[in-house]
VOGU-3710 file (C-alpha; in Angstrom, 3 decimals, decimal comma):
1> mqgelelggl> 14,582/-35,112/-56,191  16,716/-33,213/-53,684  15,099/-30,668/-51,419  11,734/-30,004/-49,884  8,866/-29,165/-52,210  7,473/-25,663/-52,182  4,072/-24,539/-53,445  3,481/-25,504/-57,033  5,593/-28,658/-56,718  8,870/-26,879/-57,480
11> prrlvrvtpa> 11,981/-28,132/-55,686  13,410/-25,914/-53,005  16,672/-24,237/-54,033  19,559/-25,668/-52,049  21,912/-23,075/-50,572  25,602/-23,869/-51,063  27,597/-23,070/-47,937  31,066/-23,627/-46,559  32,049/-23,487/-42,885  33,823/-20,190/-43,612
21> klatwtdcpr> 30,668/-18,645/-45,071  28,538/-19,785/-42,147  31,067/-18,554/-39,591  31,365/-15,176/-41,324  27,587/-14,733/-41,406  27,264/-15,701/-37,732  30,111/-13,411/-36,678  28,972/-10,363/-38,651  26,427/-10,042/-41,494  28,123/-6,860/-42,723
31> ryrmtyldrp> 31,433/-8,660/-43,074  29,614/-11,455/-44,913  28,239/-8,956/-47,423  31,608/-7,316/-47,979  33,347/-10,684/-48,341  30,931/-12,593/-50,548  28,445/-10,205/-52,150  29,904/-6,761/-52,809  31,374/-6,463/-56,302  33,967/-5,213/-56,446
41> ppprgapwah> 34,692/-6,109/-52,818  35,996/-3,303/-50,591  39,768/-3,237/-50,153  40,938/-5,341/-47,229  43,268/-4,238/-44,484  46,913/-5,182/-44,104  47,810/-8,893/-43,859  48,096/-10,477/-40,408  51,280/-12,174/-39,288  49,432/-15,012/-37,526
51> ntvgaavhna> 47,723/-15,872/-40,820  51,130/-15,938/-42,498  52,356/-18,441/-39,894  49,256/-20,590/-40,242  49,506/-20,672/-44,021  53,185/-21,679/-43,919  52,464/-24,545/-41,525  49,476/-25,798/-43,501  51,337/-25,553/-46,815  54,388/-27,326/-45,429
61> lralfelppa> 52,327/-30,246/-44,105  50,483/-30,512/-47,407  53,762/-30,530/-49,334  55,287/-33,056/-46,944  52,621/-35,660/-47,699  53,241/-35,164/-51,414  56,767/-36,553/-50,887  57,560/-40,273/-50,916  57,097/-41,739/-47,391  60,831/-42,260/-46,868
71> rrtpaaaagl> 61,453/-38,520/-47,311  58,788/-37,341/-44,840  61,247/-36,594/-42,069  61,193/-33,873/-39,403  64,120/-32,184/-41,123  62,295/-32,204/-44,455  59,209/-30,730/-42,800  61,245/-27,907/-41,249  62,869/-27,243/-44,610  59,476/-26,968/-46,283
81> vatlwktdgf> 58,401/-24,341/-43,759  61,469/-22,287/-44,650  60,887/-22,754/-48,380  57,229/-21,772/-48,212  57,664/-18,966/-45,670  56,382/-15,457/-46,358  56,970/-12,231/-44,472  53,558/-10,542/-44,540  52,400/-8,788/-41,381  55,488/-9,026/-39,197
91> rdaeqiaayr> 57,040/-6,143/-37,295  60,638/-6,532/-38,474  63,281/-8,973/-39,687  64,000/-10,198/-36,154  60,374/-11,164/-35,597  60,213/-12,816/-39,013  63,227/-15,005/-38,203  61,984/-15,870/-34,724  58,583/-17,045/-35,899  59,979/-18,907/-38,875
101> qraqawvsdy> 62,184/-20,884/-36,496  59,268/-21,408/-34,143  57,027/-22,683/-36,939  59,798/-24,984/-38,135  60,087/-26,441/-34,627  56,318/-26,972/-34,375  56,156/-28,829/-37,662  59,328/-30,808/-37,034  58,111/-31,979/-33,615  54,704/-32,821/-35,046
111> vdgldptfep> 56,133/-34,933/-37,867  58,526/-36,625/-35,441  55,472/-37,915/-33,576  53,821/-39,440/-36,655  53,996/-43,103/-37,567  56,508/-43,229/-40,448  54,216/-45,627/-42,326  51,193/-43,347/-41,954  49,441/-42,426/-45,202  46,509/-39,975/-45,078
121> lgierwvstp> 43,430/-40,811/-47,103  43,100/-37,176/-48,178  45,087/-33,946/-47,917  43,181/-30,688/-48,424  40,393/-32,817/-49,887  37,246/-31,092/-51,122  34,119/-32,792/-49,733  30,424/-32,058/-50,164  27,034/-33,314/-49,032  23,442/-32,182/-49,646
131> ssrivaegrv> 20,679/-32,048/-47,068  17,065/-31,128/-47,644  18,000/-27,423/-47,403  21,701/-26,911/-48,097  24,771/-28,239/-49,838  27,545/-28,245/-47,224  31,028/-28,326/-48,705  34,581/-27,424/-47,900  38,250/-28,350/-48,001  39,525/-30,553/-45,153
141> driddrdgel> 43,123/-30,241/-43,952  43,457/-34,013/-43,630  41,271/-37,101/-43,689  42,616/-40,252/-42,049  41,474/-43,842/-42,430  41,598/-45,535/-39,036  40,322/-49,077/-38,833  37,913/-48,493/-41,690  36,421/-45,243/-40,375  37,212/-41,693/-41,450
151> vivdyktgrh> 38,737/-39,143/-39,077  38,729/-35,402/-39,745  41,965/-33,608/-38,817  42,220/-29,818/-38,633  45,586/-28,144/-37,975  45,661/-25,174/-35,601  48,459/-22,682/-34,908  46,643/-20,090/-32,803  48,058/-18,372/-29,751  45,494/-19,846/-27,349
161> gltvddargs> 45,321/-23,446/-26,217  42,281/-25,499/-27,154  39,986/-27,868/-25,278  37,863/-30,866/-26,190  34,895/-28,494/-26,171  36,451/-26,667/-29,130  36,398/-29,907/-31,117  32,912/-30,843/-29,908  31,441/-27,417/-30,674  33,126/-26,819/-34,025
171> qalamyalaa> 30,464/-26,551/-36,710  33,193/-26,693/-39,352  34,476/-30,076/-38,151  30,955/-31,480/-37,947  30,167/-30,309/-41,480  33,421/-31,838/-42,720  32,525/-35,140/-41,055  29,112/-35,219/-42,725  30,513/-34,202/-46,107  33,443/-36,639/-45,941
181> artlrrdchr> 31,095/-39,503/-45,101  28,949/-38,662/-48,108  31,841/-38,035/-50,513  33,917/-41,084/-49,545  30,981/-43,321/-48,559  32,462/-44,296/-45,220  31,411/-43,687/-41,631  32,877/-40,528/-40,090  32,252/-39,508/-36,489  35,635/-38,611/-35,006
191> velhhlpsge> 37,005/-35,076/-35,418  40,350/-33,787/-34,161  42,043/-30,437/-33,660  45,835/-30,747/-33,844  47,304/-27,697/-32,071  50,909/-27,598/-33,222  52,260/-24,964/-30,776  51,295/-27,120/-27,780  51,464/-30,530/-29,445  47,965/-31,310/-28,174
201> vlawehsaes> 45,321/-33,298/-30,026  41,762/-32,426/-28,997  39,295/-35,037/-30,222  35,558/-35,606/-30,170  33,483/-38,589/-31,224  30,224/-37,355/-32,686  26,992/-39,290/-32,542  24,436/-39,240/-35,330  22,361/-36,933/-33,135  25,163/-34,432/-32,441
211> lrrhltraee> 25,976/-34,244/-36,157  22,287/-33,690/-36,876  22,191/-30,808/-34,383  25,149/-29,149/-36,093  23,470/-29,653/-39,459  20,239/-28,086/-38,229  22,090/-25,002/-36,989  23,899/-24,752/-40,321  20,599/-24,984/-42,205  19,057/-22,268/-40,053
221> aadelalatd> 22,005/-19,918/-40,671  21,931/-20,719/-44,385  18,223/-19,880/-44,542  18,922/-16,502/-42,941  21,824/-15,566/-45,204  19,980/-16,763/-48,328  16,924/-14,678/-47,458  19,083/-11,593/-46,837  20,976/-12,175/-50,083  17,819/-12,612/-52,165
231> tlaaggdaev> 16,190/-9,577/-50,584  19,278/-7,477/-51,318  19,217/-8,615/-54,950  15,561/-7,550/-55,140  16,473/-4,026/-54,032  16,537/-4,340/-50,256  18,525/-2,049/-47,971  22,024/-3,470/-47,403  22,413/-1,698/-44,057  19,195/-3,258/-42,737
241> lfpprtgrqc> 19,760/-6,725/-44,183  23,445/-6,971/-43,268  23,963/-5,052/-40,014  27,310/-5,012/-38,210  27,686/-7,332/-35,239  30,313/-5,639/-33,144  32,646/-6,988/-30,515  36,317/-7,591/-29,816  36,574/-9,387/-33,161  36,262/-5,985/-34,842
251> swcdfrrhcp> 39,921/-5,378/-33,966  41,054/-7,936/-36,536  38,328/-7,583/-39,151  39,726/-7,257/-42,686  37,083/-4,624/-43,485  37,539/-2,540/-40,350  38,338/0,643/-42,310  34,895/0,491/-43,947  32,922/0,045/-40,717  32,577/3,008/-38,315
261> qgrqaapdln> 30,724/0,863/-35,756  33,528/-1,666/-35,720  36,187/0,975/-35,236  34,246/2,346/-32,272  33,681/-1,092/-30,760  37,281/-2,300/-30,521  40,785/-0,826/-30,696  43,241/-1,081/-33,558  45,783/-3,901/-33,362  49,206/-4,202/-34,898
271> pwallap> 49,345/-6,845/-37,648  51,533/-9,060/-35,427  49,392/-8,730/-32,266  47,732/-12,158/-32,628  50,907/-14,197/-32,948  51,298/-17,091/-30,526  53,386/-15,917/-27,539
//
C-alpha cells in the first residue's frame, strides 16, 4: 500500500505534482491558484518572445531526433527551427528575423557537437515516481543512456549564463532523475543543463542523499499547496490561502493584470525584454 497511514487505517492521499507546479507555488501562491485552480482561469497577458524562442529550439531538437540518424545534420536542425518558428511577442519583423537566425545558429552549433551515432533513450519522455507523500512526474527534454546509467538533459535558451550550482540546485532536474530511475528502472544521478546560447553544459552528479533532500523539499511544498487547495474547496478565503508573493518576477507574470500588488512591486516589461542579448 502506497502512502503513510492516517487515523483509521486509511491510506494517505498522494499529491500529484510536477516541477512546474511546485515552482509556481513556491514563486507565488496567487499565481498557482490562477494557473491551476481557477475555472475558468483568468485571461493571460501577451505572449513573451523569449518563450517563443525557447519553444522553437525545443521543438526543433525533438523533431531532429525523430529523423533517421543520417539526416540529423546541423543544416537539418537549422531548417527545423525555421519550419517550426513562430512570431509571438517580438517587436517587429527585423527582430523576428534576427532571433530566428540566432536560434538556428545555436541549434546548428549544438548538433554539430553531437556524436553522429548518438541515440537518446528518451525525448520529451514522461516519467513518474511515488514517494510516501507525493507522486512526482513530468516530461524530460532528453534522457541519455551513458554506460548503463541514465542522464537527465534539460535544454536552456535564457539570456543569462548558468553555473554548476544551477544544475545542483534545480529541484526539477532532481525530480526528473528520481522519476526516470523509477520509470526506466535504471540508476540516475547525473543531471545536465545544456545552455545553447553559450554552448555550455553544466552538470551535477547527485548522491542518494542530495536527491532525498530535494524530494523532502518537494514533499513539504506539496503538503502546503494540497492543504491550501483542500481548504479553498471547503470554502476558505482564496486571498488568505493564496497570497501574492511579490518581487521582480512580477514584471513577467502572465497574470499581472489581475494582481494589483504585483503591478506595484515591479515595472511593466515589453514582451521582448527577456530575449538573450
